C-alpha positions as CSV (number, residue, x, y, z in Angstrom):
1,M,1.1,26.9,-14.9
2,A,3.3,29.6,-13.5
3,E,6.4,28.1,-11.9
4,S,9.4,29.8,-10.5
5,G,11.8,28.2,-8.0
6,G,9.2,25.6,-7.1
7,T,6.2,27.9,-6.7
8,G,3.0,28.1,-8.7
9,T,-0.3,26.3,-8.8
10,V,-1.3,23.1,-10.6
11,G,-4.8,22.6,-11.8
12,G,-5.9,25.9,-10.2
13,R,-5.9,24.1,-6.8
14,Y,-2.6,22.6,-5.7
15,A,-0.1,25.3,-4.7
16,L,3.5,24.2,-5.0
17,V,5.5,24.8,-1.8
18,E,8.9,23.2,-2.3
19,R,10.6,20.6,-4.5
20,I,11.3,17.5,-2.4
21,G,12.6,15.0,-4.9
22,S,13.3,13.9,-8.5
23,G,14.1,10.8,-10.4
24,A,13.9,9.1,-13.7
25,M,10.1,9.2,-13.7
26,G,9.4,12.8,-12.5
27,V,9.8,15.7,-10.1
28,V,8.0,15.8,-6.8
29,W,6.8,18.9,-4.9
30,R,5.2,19.3,-1.5
31,A,2.1,21.3,-2.2
32,R,-1.1,22.5,-0.5
33,D,-4.5,21.5,-1.6
34,E,-6.2,24.9,-1.3
35,L,-9.7,23.4,-1.6
36,L,-9.3,20.9,1.3
37,D,-6.6,22.8,3.1
38,R,-4.2,19.8,3.4
39,E,-0.6,19.0,2.4
40,V,-0.2,16.7,-0.7
41,A,2.7,15.5,-2.9
42,V,2.5,16.5,-6.5
43,K,4.5,14.6,-9.1
44,R,5.0,15.9,-12.7
45,L,5.8,12.9,-14.9
46,R,8.7,13.3,-17.3
47,W,9.0,11.4,-20.5
48,P,12.1,9.9,-22.1
49,D,12.9,11.0,-25.6
50,L,9.7,10.2,-27.4
51,T,8.0,11.2,-30.7
52,A,4.8,13.2,-30.6
53,D,2.8,10.0,-31.2
54,E,4.7,8.2,-28.4
55,V,4.0,11.1,-26.0
56,E,0.3,10.8,-26.7
57,V,0.4,7.1,-25.9
58,A,2.4,7.7,-22.8
59,R,0.0,10.4,-21.6
60,A,-3.0,8.1,-22.1
61,R,-1.2,5.3,-20.3
62,A,-0.3,7.6,-17.4
63,M,-3.9,8.6,-17.0
64,R,-5.0,5.0,-17.0
65,E,-2.3,3.9,-14.5
66,A,-3.1,6.8,-12.2
67,R,-6.8,5.9,-12.1
68,N,-5.9,2.3,-11.3
69,A,-3.6,3.4,-8.5
70,A,-6.3,5.7,-7.1
71,R,-8.5,2.6,-6.6
72,L,-6.1,1.4,-3.9
73,Q,-6.6,2.7,-0.4
74,H,-4.4,0.9,2.1
75,P,-2.5,2.0,5.2
76,D,0.8,0.7,3.8
77,A,0.5,2.4,0.3
78,I,0.7,6.0,-0.7
79,S,-2.7,7.1,-1.9
80,V,-3.3,8.8,-5.2
81,F,-5.9,11.5,-4.8
82,D,-6.1,13.2,-8.2
83,V,-4.5,13.4,-11.6
84,V,-4.3,16.8,-13.4
85,V,-3.2,17.4,-17.0
86,E,-1.2,20.6,-17.2
87,D,1.7,21.7,-19.4
88,D,0.5,19.0,-21.7
89,R,1.4,16.2,-19.3
90,P,-0.2,14.5,-16.2
91,W,0.6,15.6,-12.7
92,L,-0.2,13.0,-10.0
93,V,-1.6,14.3,-6.7
94,M,-0.7,12.0,-3.9
95,E,-0.7,11.6,-0.1
96,Y,2.2,13.5,1.5
97,L,4.2,11.6,4.0
98,P,7.1,13.3,5.8
99,S,9.7,10.6,5.2
100,R,12.9,9.5,3.6
101,S,13.2,6.5,1.2
102,L,14.5,3.2,2.2
103,A,17.2,3.8,-0.4
104,G,18.3,6.9,1.5
105,L,18.2,5.0,4.8
106,L,20.4,2.3,3.4
107,A,22.8,4.9,2.0
108,E,23.2,6.2,5.5
109,R,23.3,3.0,7.4
110,G,24.6,0.4,4.9
111,R,22.2,-2.3,5.9
112,L,19.6,-3.2,8.5
113,S,19.0,-6.1,10.7
114,P,16.9,-9.1,9.6
115,D,14.2,-8.2,12.2
116,E,13.9,-4.7,10.8
117,A,13.9,-5.9,7.3
118,A,11.1,-8.3,8.1
119,R,9.1,-5.5,9.7
120,I,9.5,-3.3,6.6
121,G,9.0,-6.1,4.2
122,G,5.8,-7.2,5.9
123,R,4.3,-3.7,5.4
124,V,5.4,-3.6,1.7
125,A,4.0,-7.1,1.2
126,A,0.7,-6.1,2.8
127,A,0.4,-3.2,0.3
128,L,1.2,-5.5,-2.6
129,A,-1.3,-8.1,-1.4
130,A,-4.0,-5.5,-1.4
131,A,-3.0,-4.1,-4.8
132,H,-2.9,-7.6,-6.3
133,A,-6.3,-8.4,-4.9
134,A,-7.5,-5.2,-6.7
135,G,-5.9,-6.3,-10.0
136,I,-3.0,-3.8,-9.7
137,V,0.6,-4.7,-10.4
138,H,3.3,-2.3,-9.0
139,R,6.0,-3.1,-11.6
140,D,8.8,-1.2,-9.8
141,V,9.3,-2.4,-6.2
142,K,12.7,-1.2,-5.0
143,P,14.2,0.7,-2.0
144,S,13.6,4.2,-3.5
145,N,9.9,3.4,-3.8
146,V,9.6,2.4,-0.1
147,L,9.1,5.4,2.2
148,I,9.9,5.3,5.9
149,G,7.9,8.0,7.8
150,H,9.4,10.0,10.6
151,D,7.2,7.9,13.0
152,G,8.4,4.6,11.6
153,T,5.4,4.2,9.1
154,V,6.2,2.2,6.0
155,K,4.5,3.0,2.7
156,L,5.0,1.8,-0.8
157,T,4.6,4.4,-3.5
158,D,4.6,4.8,-7.3
159,F,2.1,2.0,-8.2
160,G,2.3,1.4,-11.9
161,I,4.1,4.7,-12.6
162,S,7.1,3.0,-14.1
163,R,4.9,1.7,-16.9
164,A,3.0,5.0,-17.1
165,A,6.2,6.8,-17.8
166,G,7.3,4.3,-20.4
167,D,10.0,3.0,-18.0
168,G,9.6,-0.7,-17.9
169,T,9.7,-3.6,-20.3
170,L,11.4,-4.7,-23.4
171,T,8.2,-4.7,-25.4
172,D,7.6,-1.0,-24.7
173,S,10.6,0.5,-26.5
174,G,13.0,-2.2,-27.5
175,M,15.1,-2.0,-24.4
176,I,14.8,-2.1,-20.6
177,T,15.4,1.3,-18.9
178,G,14.4,0.3,-15.4
179,T,16.7,-0.7,-12.6
180,P,18.2,-4.2,-13.3
181,A,19.2,-4.7,-9.7
182,Y,15.6,-5.5,-8.6
183,L,14.2,-7.1,-11.8
184,A,12.7,-10.6,-11.8
185,P,14.4,-12.9,-14.3
186,E,11.3,-13.2,-16.5
187,V,11.0,-9.4,-16.7
188,A,14.7,-9.0,-17.5
189,R,14.1,-11.4,-20.4
190,G,11.4,-9.1,-21.7
191,E,8.2,-10.6,-20.3
192,Q,5.5,-8.4,-18.9
193,P,5.6,-7.7,-15.1
194,D,3.0,-9.4,-13.0
195,Q,2.2,-10.3,-9.4
196,A,5.0,-12.9,-9.2
197,S,7.6,-10.4,-10.5
198,D,6.4,-7.9,-7.8
199,V,7.1,-10.6,-5.2
200,F,10.6,-11.2,-6.7
201,S,11.3,-7.4,-6.5
202,L,10.2,-7.4,-2.9
203,G,12.7,-10.1,-2.2
204,A,15.4,-8.3,-4.0
205,T,14.6,-5.2,-2.0
206,L,14.8,-7.0,1.3
207,Y,18.0,-8.7,0.2
208,A,19.5,-5.3,-0.4
209,V,18.3,-4.3,3.1
210,T,20.2,-7.1,4.9
211,E,23.0,-7.9,2.5
212,G,23.9,-4.3,1.5
213,Q,23.8,-5.0,-2.3
214,S,21.6,-6.3,-5.1
215,P,21.0,-10.1,-5.2
216,H,22.5,-10.0,-8.7
217,G,25.8,-8.7,-7.4
218,V,27.5,-5.3,-7.6
219,S,28.4,-3.8,-10.9
220,D,28.6,-0.4,-12.6
221,N,27.7,-2.2,-15.8
222,S,23.9,-2.2,-16.0
223,F,24.0,-4.7,-18.9
224,G,26.1,-7.1,-16.8
225,L,23.4,-6.9,-14.1
226,L,20.7,-7.3,-16.6
227,Y,22.4,-10.5,-17.9
228,R,22.7,-11.9,-14.4
229,A,19.1,-11.0,-13.7
230,A,17.8,-12.7,-16.9
231,A,19.8,-15.8,-16.0
232,G,18.4,-15.9,-12.5
233,L,21.9,-15.7,-11.0
234,I,21.6,-14.9,-7.3
235,E,24.4,-14.3,-4.8
236,P,23.6,-16.5,-1.8
237,P,22.7,-14.4,1.2
238,T,25.2,-14.5,4.0
239,R,24.0,-11.8,6.5
240,S,20.3,-12.3,6.5
241,G,20.0,-14.7,9.4
242,A,16.5,-16.1,9.9
243,L,15.3,-14.1,6.9
244,T,17.5,-16.3,4.5
245,G,14.9,-19.0,3.9
246,V,12.2,-16.4,3.1
247,L,14.5,-14.6,0.7
248,N,15.3,-17.8,-1.1
249,R,11.5,-18.4,-1.7
250,L,10.8,-14.8,-2.8
251,L,13.8,-14.9,-5.2
252,A,13.0,-18.2,-6.8
253,S,13.8,-18.2,-10.5
254,D,10.6,-19.9,-11.4
255,P,7.6,-17.5,-10.8
256,A,5.4,-20.5,-9.9
257,E,7.6,-21.3,-6.9
258,R,7.4,-17.9,-5.3
259,P,4.8,-17.3,-2.6
260,S,2.0,-14.8,-3.3
261,A,2.3,-11.3,-1.7
262,A,-0.4,-12.4,0.9
263,E,1.7,-15.5,1.8
264,A,4.8,-13.3,2.0
265,V,3.0,-11.2,4.6
266,E,2.6,-14.2,6.8
267,L,6.1,-15.5,6.2
268,L,7.6,-12.2,7.2
269,A,5.3,-11.8,10.2
270,D,6.5,-15.2,11.5
271,L,10.0,-13.8,11.6
272,E,9.2,-10.6,13.5
273,P,9.9,-10.7,17.2
274,E,6.8,-10.3,19.3
275,V,6.1,-6.6,19.9
276,T,5.4,-5.5,23.4
277,P,3.7,-2.2,24.1
278,D,6.9,-0.7,25.5
279,R,8.9,-1.7,22.4
280,A,6.2,-0.5,20.0
281,V,6.4,3.0,21.6
282,E,10.1,3.0,21.4
283,D,10.3,1.8,17.7
284,E,7.4,4.0,16.4
285,P,6.5,7.0,18.4
286,G,2.8,7.6,18.5
287,R,2.0,4.1,17.2
288,S,1.7,0.6,18.6
289,E,1.2,-2.7,17.0
290,P,-2.0,-4.6,17.7
291,E,-1.7,-7.5,20.1
292,P,-0.7,-10.8,18.4
293,E,-3.3,-13.4,17.8
294,S,-3.8,-16.4,20.0
295,G,-1.8,-19.5,18.8
296,D,1.8,-19.9,17.8
297,V,2.8,-20.2,14.2
298,G,6.3,-21.8,13.8
299,G,7.1,-20.7,17.4
300,T,6.2,-17.1,16.7
301,K,2.9,-15.3,17.2
302,R,1.4,-13.8,14.1
303,K,0.7,-10.1,14.0
304,R,-2.8,-8.7,13.4
305,W,-1.8,-6.2,10.8
306,L,-1.8,-8.9,8.1
307,A,-3.5,-7.7,4.9
308,P,-6.8,-9.4,4.0
309,V,-6.7,-12.0,1.3
310,V,-9.7,-11.4,-0.8
311,A,-10.5,-14.9,-2.0
312,A,-14.1,-15.4,-1.1
313,V,-15.4,-18.8,0.0
314,V,-18.8,-17.8,1.4
315,L,-21.0,-15.0,0.0
316,L,-23.6,-13.5,2.3
317,V,-25.7,-10.7,0.9
318,V,-27.3,-8.2,3.3
319,A,-30.1,-6.5,1.4
320,G,-29.5,-3.1,3.1
321,A,-28.3,-1.5,6.2
322,V,-31.9,-1.4,7.6
323,A,-32.1,-5.2,7.2
324,V,-29.2,-5.8,9.6
325,A,-30.4,-6.5,13.1
326,A,-29.2,-3.9,15.6
327,L,-26.5,-5.2,17.9
328,Q,-25.0,-3.8,21.1
329,P,-21.8,-1.9,20.4
330,W,-18.5,-3.2,21.9
331,T,-17.1,-0.9,24.5
332,T,-14.1,-2.8,25.9
333,R,-10.9,-4.3,24.4
334,E,-10.7,-7.7,26.1
335,A,-8.0,-10.2,25.3
336,A,-8.8,-11.9,22.0
337,P,-9.9,-15.5,22.1
338,T,-9.1,-17.8,19.2
339,T,-11.0,-16.9,16.1
340,T,-13.1,-20.0,16.2
341,S,-14.6,-19.0,19.6
342,L,-15.3,-15.3,18.8
343,G,-18.7,-16.0,17.4
344,L,-18.5,-12.9,15.2
345,T,-20.7,-13.3,12.1
346,A,-21.2,-11.7,8.7
347,S,-24.1,-9.7,10.2
348,D,-21.7,-8.4,12.9
349,A,-19.3,-7.2,10.2
350,A,-22.2,-5.5,8.3
351,E,-23.4,-3.9,11.5
352,L,-20.0,-2.5,12.2
353,V,-19.7,-0.9,8.8
354,R,-23.3,0.5,9.0
355,R,-22.6,2.1,12.4
356,H,-19.2,3.4,11.1
357,Y,-20.7,5.4,8.3
358,E,-23.8,6.3,10.3
359,A,-21.5,8.1,12.7
360,L,-20.0,10.3,9.9
361,P,-19.5,13.1,9.5
362,E,-20.8,14.3,12.9
363,D,-19.1,11.8,15.3
364,T,-15.7,11.3,13.8
365,A,-14.4,10.1,17.2
366,A,-16.8,7.1,17.1
367,A,-16.0,6.3,13.5
368,Y,-12.2,6.6,14.2
369,A,-12.5,4.0,17.0
370,N,-13.7,1.5,14.5
371,L,-10.3,1.6,12.7
372,A,-7.6,-0.8,13.6
373,V,-4.5,0.9,14.9
374,P,-2.3,0.2,11.8
375,F,-5.1,1.7,9.6
376,Q,-5.4,4.9,11.6
377,R,-3.9,8.2,10.5
378,P,-3.6,11.1,12.9
379,F,-7.0,11.9,14.2
380,E,-6.8,15.6,13.3
381,E,-6.3,14.6,9.6
382,Y,-9.2,12.1,9.8
383,Q,-11.5,14.7,11.4
384,A,-10.5,17.4,8.8
385,F,-11.2,15.0,5.9
386,W,-14.7,14.0,7.1
387,G,-15.5,17.6,8.2
388,Q,-15.7,18.6,4.5
389,Y,-18.9,16.5,4.0
390,D,-22.4,17.6,4.8
391,D,-23.9,14.1,4.9
392,V,-22.8,10.5,4.5
393,R,-25.3,7.7,3.8
394,V,-25.1,3.9,3.1
395,E,-27.3,2.2,0.6
396,G,-26.4,-1.5,0.8
397,I,-23.8,-3.9,2.2
398,V,-22.4,-7.1,0.9
399,V,-20.3,-9.3,3.1
400,V,-17.8,-11.9,1.9
401,E,-16.2,-14.3,4.4
402,V,-12.6,-14.8,3.4
403,S,-11.6,-17.0,6.4
404,P,-13.2,-17.7,9.8
405,A,-14.4,-14.4,11.4
406,R,-12.6,-12.3,8.7
407,Y,-14.7,-10.5,6.1
408,A,-14.5,-8.3,3.0
409,V,-17.4,-5.9,3.3
410,R,-18.5,-4.1,0.1
411,V,-20.6,-1.0,0.7
412,D,-22.2,1.7,-1.5
413,V,-21.8,5.2,0.1
414,N,-23.5,8.4,-0.9
415,F,-21.7,11.7,0.0
416,T,-22.9,15.3,0.0
417,H,-20.4,18.1,-0.1
418,G,-21.4,21.7,-0.6
419,G,-24.8,20.5,-1.7
420,V,-23.3,18.3,-4.4
421,A,-23.9,14.5,-4.2
422,S,-21.4,11.9,-5.2
423,H,-21.2,8.1,-4.9
424,G,-18.6,5.5,-4.2
425,R,-18.3,1.7,-3.8
426,Y,-15.8,0.5,-1.3
427,E,-14.4,-2.8,0.0
428,L,-13.4,-2.9,3.6
429,G,-11.3,-5.5,5.3
430,V,-12.9,-6.4,8.7
431,W,-11.7,-8.9,11.2
432,P,-11.3,-9.3,15.0
433,D,-8.8,-7.4,17.1
434,G,-8.9,-7.4,20.9
435,G,-12.2,-9.4,20.9
436,R,-14.1,-7.1,18.5
437,L,-14.3,-6.5,14.8
438,Q,-12.4,-3.5,13.4
439,I,-11.6,-2.1,9.9
440,F,-8.1,-3.0,8.7
441,S,-8.2,-1.8,5.1
442,S,-10.3,0.0,2.5
443,Q,-10.1,0.2,-1.3
444,Q,-12.4,2.0,-3.7
445,L,-14.0,-0.3,-6.3
446,E,-15.5,2.3,-8.6
């Protein structure tokens, strides 16, 4: 690849525009995807000092981790679009979000309010819940990996990249080279990161947001921090207000005592003040939170952006889209009744998904209306993405009820682009909002 001052092309397709960041794991450029005519972020992974054999292992691991990360499609996670091997190392092609990191925001403001921390933490927890449901462990949750968009959007980035770059556990290279400030005790002691350690790192990140420092204390000596992390020594929070109890649960020394990421979503949602339409516009220009559900939880109404928990209790198979009875489309957004009185069935969820893909690629406006507000990107981007396809067809739909009136819908989709056919299997999170079913999440299964 020709490169001079941040210019050049990667993979014969991604034209580098400007360098926008760098860190221990790589250098990131803003680039343009010349095939799809859209902005992307391109990260070139850098290796620590490795032998030739170790580089080969790291390269294979990076490819595997990138493929795993690409399976996750969630509104609170930066999407991985592609991985290209060039200059004998992988380049990750990701969603570009005009943003700054939470670490940068904290460097500027010192710390944030418990309410704002709960809002940010809820989004990060939702991304982790979706990742964990897909069998993906992040391994490196920390403020520098949380992006805050210019419109208030929160997205978690760099799924699995710490391990891909050989930057992680004691068993990889004989020493820990990650950031001790956010490590779970068991990881600091050399155990492999898992879902529970992701939750601890989420808690450590939120602790830093409200307390202005690591839960392990402040020290220039990384070995001292590592010792405190391994021992599970936590400075009691003093500035976190109503968030204190949740932090103590997330930062439990025993992994078995920590909530899951999906439970953390609900715990953090309970702490958020109710969002009115006026406040939503003020806090996040161009976006508004969906209306809260009926029913108080701990004195606070839960928000509808909660990530789906994919733990099936009832499995209903719909043989194909044709077998689903045609239903009248919903055209109004009435106030939502309680979930038990909605009367929305698995067939309704299947019908929504069938109609959604049936509208594409011609009627993107109709398909866009099926997406819940937190899952929507700017309509122009959505329209440009689907405009590249000649045809979209659904082969079959499988519906899993995860809780009353909430469904995980698996669907096989055939795409035609430039006369070339391709296939994908996806799982969509579908549940009620405003009295009708909408799509809240999507992840590719294969």
